[in-house]
C-alpha positions as CSV (number, residue, x, y, z in Angstrom):
1,X,114.8,-63.6,25.9
2,X,114.5,-66.2,28.5
3,X,111.9,-68.7,29.6
4,X,112.1,-67.0,33.0
5,X,111.4,-63.5,31.7
6,X,108.9,-64.5,29.4
7,X,106.3,-66.0,32.1
8,X,106.9,-63.1,34.2
9,X,105.8,-60.5,31.7
10,X,102.8,-63.0,30.4
11,X,101.1,-63.6,34.0
12,X,99.1,-60.4,34.6
13,X,97.5,-59.8,38.4
14,X,93.5,-59.4,38.3
15,X,94.6,-56.8,41.2
16,X,98.0,-55.3,40.7
17,X,99.9,-53.1,43.4
18,X,100.7,-49.2,42.9
19,X,104.3,-48.9,43.8
20,X,105.9,-46.1,45.2
21,X,109.4,-45.9,46.8
22,X,110.4,-44.3,50.4
23,X,113.6,-41.9,48.9
24,X,116.2,-39.9,51.0
25,X,117.2,-37.2,48.8
26,X,120.0,-34.8,50.0
27,X,119.2,-30.9,49.1
28,X,120.5,-27.8,50.6
29,X,119.1,-25.0,52.4
30,X,116.7,-23.2,49.7
31,X,115.6,-26.7,48.2
32,X,114.5,-27.2,51.8
33,X,112.5,-24.2,52.4
34,X,110.6,-24.7,49.2
35,X,110.0,-28.5,50.2
36,X,108.7,-27.6,53.7
37,X,106.9,-24.7,52.4
38,X,105.0,-26.5,48.9
39,X,105.3,-29.6,50.6
40,X,106.6,-30.4,46.9
41,X,110.3,-29.3,45.1
42,X,112.4,-30.1,41.9
43,X,115.6,-32.0,41.8
44,X,118.3,-31.6,39.3
45,X,118.7,-33.7,36.4
46,X,120.7,-37.1,36.8
47,X,120.4,-36.6,40.5
48,X,121.3,-40.0,42.3
49,X,118.1,-40.9,44.9
50,X,118.5,-43.3,47.7
51,X,115.7,-46.0,48.0
52,X,115.2,-46.3,51.3
53,X,111.7,-48.7,50.8
54,X,110.4,-50.0,48.2
55,X,106.4,-50.9,49.0
56,X,102.5,-51.1,47.8
57,X,101.0,-47.6,48.2
58,X,97.8,-49.2,48.5
59,X,98.1,-52.2,51.0
60,X,100.8,-50.8,52.6
61,X,103.3,-54.3,51.8
62,X,107.0,-54.7,51.2
63,X,107.7,-55.3,47.1
64,X,109.5,-58.3,48.2
65,X,106.6,-60.1,50.2
66,X,104.2,-59.8,47.6
67,X,105.3,-58.4,44.4
68,X,103.5,-61.8,42.8
69,X,100.4,-62.3,44.5
70,X,97.1,-59.5,44.3
71,X,96.9,-56.1,45.8
72,X,95.0,-56.7,48.8
73,X,94.0,-53.8,48.9
74,X,91.6,-53.8,45.6
75,X,90.1,-56.6,46.8
76,X,89.4,-55.4,50.5
77,X,90.6,-54.0,53.8
78,X,90.8,-56.9,56.2
79,X,94.4,-56.6,55.9
80,X,94.3,-53.3,57.8
81,X,92.1,-53.8,60.6
82,X,93.4,-57.5,61.5
83,X,92.5,-60.2,59.4
84,X,89.3,-61.9,59.3
85,X,87.8,-61.1,62.5
86,X,86.1,-64.6,63.3
87,X,89.5,-66.4,63.8
88,X,92.0,-63.5,65.1
89,X,92.7,-63.0,68.9
90,X,89.9,-61.2,71.1
91,X,90.5,-58.9,73.6
92,X,91.3,-60.1,76.9
93,X,88.7,-59.2,79.5
94,X,89.9,-57.4,82.5
95,X,91.8,-59.0,85.5
96,X,89.9,-60.5,88.3
97,X,91.1,-59.1,91.6
98,X,93.6,-61.4,93.7
99,X,91.8,-63.9,95.5
100,X,90.9,-62.6,99.5
101,X,90.8,-59.0,97.9
102,X,88.3,-57.0,99.6
103,X,86.3,-53.8,98.0
104,X,85.7,-50.9,100.2
105,X,82.6,-49.0,99.4
106,X,83.3,-44.7,99.1
107,X,82.0,-42.2,97.5
108,X,81.9,-41.4,93.9
109,X,84.8,-39.2,92.4
110,X,84.5,-36.8,89.4
111,X,87.0,-37.2,87.3
112,X,86.4,-34.4,84.4
113,X,85.3,-30.8,84.2
114,X,86.3,-28.3,86.2
115,X,85.2,-29.6,90.0
116,X,87.8,-32.8,89.0
117,X,90.5,-29.7,88.7
118,X,89.7,-28.2,91.9
119,X,89.3,-31.0,94.1
120,X,92.5,-32.0,93.2
121,X,91.9,-35.2,91.1
122,X,94.1,-34.2,88.2
123,X,96.8,-33.1,90.1
124,X,99.5,-35.0,91.4
125,X,100.1,-34.9,95.2
126,X,102.3,-32.3,96.4
């Protein structure tokens, strides 16, 4: 055993990841029918399966990026909501009308329900 492999095996994470592999398996028609109906199927013994991606089931991040760090999902869900809300980018306010633009007053339009459909708001002009 090398010194590097020993150090990897002794380092434990407080919040371990749950690794899953996205795979691609070639199957025949009967297996495809069963998999579509039941949502699962059995493979042949020693069947080769191509791994498309390896990632953590909980935090949804790739193996290569976070293999040696704790699982963020076990700590909290900030990684799913865009990070720390106090420092992330805020939503921008709608743009102001250009200078010199004039607002014209008009009546109210019904955009929802039967009245909107009958009046033609939801239909494109012919």
